[in-house]
C-alpha positions in Angstrom: 0.2 0.2 0.2 1.4 3.4 -0.8 1.6 6.6 1.5 -1.4 8.3 -0.8 -3.4 5.2 -0.7 -3.1 4.9 3.3 -3.7 8.7 3.6 -7.2 8.3 1.4 -8.4 5.4 3.6 -7.5 6.8 6.7 -8.7 10.4 6.2 -5.2 12.0 7.2 -2.5 14.0 5.2 0.0 12.4 3.2 2.7 14.2 5.2 1.7 13.1 8.0 1.7 9.6 6.8 5.3 10.2 5.5 5.9 11.9 8.8 4.8 8.7 11.1 6.8 6.5 8.7 10.2 8.9 8.8 9.7 9.0 12.1 10.4 12.3 12.6 6.5 13.3 14.2 4.6 11.3 16.8 0.7 11.1 16.5 -2.5 11.0 18.3 -4.3 7.6 19.9 -6.8 8.2 17.3 -4.8 8.6 14.1 -3.1 5.2 15.4 -6.0 3.8 16.0 -7.4 4.6 12.4 -3.9 3.5 11.1 -4.3 0.0 12.8 -7.7 -0.4 11.2 -7.0 0.3 7.8 -3.9 -1.8 7.9 -5.7 -5.0 9.6 -4.4 -4.4 13.0 -6.6 -3.0 15.3 -7.4 -6.4 17.2 -3.5 -6.2 18.1 -5.2 -3.3 20.7 -7.5 -5.7 22.7 -4.4 -6.8 25.0 -3.1 -3.3 25.5 -7.0 -2.3 26.7 -7.6 -5.4 29.0 -9.8 -4.8 32.1 -9.6 -7.0 35.1 -13.0 -8.1 36.3 -14.0 -7.4 39.8 -16.3 -8.2 42.2 -19.5 -6.0 42.5 -18.5 -5.1 46.3 -14.7 -4.3 44.8 -16.7 -1.9 42.0 -18.6 -0.7 44.8 -15.8 0.5 47.2 -14.2 2.7 44.5 -17.1 4.1 43.0 -17.6 5.1 46.8 -14.0 5.8 47.8 -13.1 9.6 48.3 -10.8 11.1 45.7 -7.5 12.5 46.6 -5.8 15.5 44.6 -1.8 15.7 44.6 -0.3 17.9 46.3 0.9 21.2 44.8 4.8 21.6 44.1 5.7 25.4 45.0 8.1 26.7 42.9 10.8 29.0 45.4 
């Protein structure tokens, strides 16, 4: 598949595809998923986003736990 064809199928600019291939630019998760889908590799993401099963009691405990804020760092 050419860079032009990949760009057309993903809705990206050809320049974006060229930069990604040359490793001169990063990309967003959206862009990565679009490219993976066109290349037939979207199922590879399943292993990245595995949700471990929890009991109902654990889910309720998480939902009712107080949220903690990170401490601010004061610059001097």
